[in-house]
C-alpha positions, 0 to 999 in steps of 0.5 A, a space after each residue: 500500500 502506498 501513501 499519496 501526499 497532496 499539497 496545495 501550493 503556497 500563498 500566491 499573489 492575490 490581487 496582483 497583476 499575476 496571481 500565479 506567483 508565490 508571495 514571500 509568505 508562500 515561499 516560506 510556507 513551502 520551505 517550512 513544509 519541506 523542513 517538516 517532511 525531512 524531519 519526519 524522514 519522508 522520502 518520495 518515490 515520485 513527485 507530480 505537479 500541475 504546470 502552473 508557476 505556483 506549483 513549480 515554485 512550491 515544489 522548489 521550496 519543498 525540495 529546498 526545505 528537504 535539503 535535496 541536492 538532487 531533487 526528484 524531477 516532477 511529472 507535470 500533468 495539466 489535469 492538476 491545473 486550477 480552474 480560471 477563477 476570473 472566468 468562473 466569476 464572469 460566468 455568473 455576472 455581467 459585472 467585472 470581478 472586483 480586484 481583491 485588494 481590500 478585505 471587502 473586495 476579497 470577501 466579494 471575490 470569494 462569495 462570487 467565486 463560490 456561487 460560480 463554482 457551484 453552478 459549474 459543478 452542477 453543470 448549469 454553466 461552463 465558464 469561457 475557456 474552461 472545460 465542463 466540470 465533469 471533464 475537469 474532474 476526469 483529468 484529476 481522476 486520470 492522474 489518480 489512476 496513473 499514480 495507482 498503476 505506477 507506484 506503491 510507495 510515497 508519492 507527493 502531489 503539488 496542485 491547487 485547491 480545485 483539483 485537490 478538493 475534486 480528488 477528495 470528492 471523487 475518493 469519498 464518492 460525493 456529489 460534484 457540488 461537494 468539491 466546492 466546499 472542500 476546495 474553499 477550505 483548503 489552506 496553503 501548503 496544507 497536507 491531505 493524505 490518501 492511502 492507495 492500492 492498485 484498485 483505489 484511494 482511501 482518505 487518511 487526512 484532510 487539510 492539515 498544517 502540521 508544519 505550522 503547528 508551533 508558535 513561530 509559525 502561528 500567523 503563517 496559515 493562509 487561504 489564497 
């Protein structure tokens, strides 16, 4: 039986011109996670990531924290890429999405995002430039099946809240809409663990931050 460690990327740059870069906090979160994994003595047979910059940057930080002079070359799968949050918001409103640069704008952003994701998951909208949710979920399922067929040890997967929430929903056999609430709760660099055999995955833990469970890191938890 193997163990799959799913990691959401470190804090990205919400409100900036290019969200797809880790913030300074996101970089620290990633390195700290690597330090924790090294302290636990974990080694990985394989690493999977999406193709987004924040995925690659998060893996680089983890590898740095683990002290890996010869880090594993990740297998990059676009099925682990996140949905387009702006497109999701635009799909349910004619008003342009507010730039989330103030607390009020951040709240408005995530309220509209949740509504759009619920409709996308239900199949009532398909945001511009995106696949229907069932095809998005199929891309995640394809990666999970690949891991089951190719590995039997420890595997690390670095992705985003949407694919990880979908992976949990698929593993638990929930309705597609359940992925929305799972997705909205996943914190940056949080660990979710699956046990797996060639036949199936089973959920062990969800959305934990053991690497930040100490006083010096009390204010390092984040959601974006």
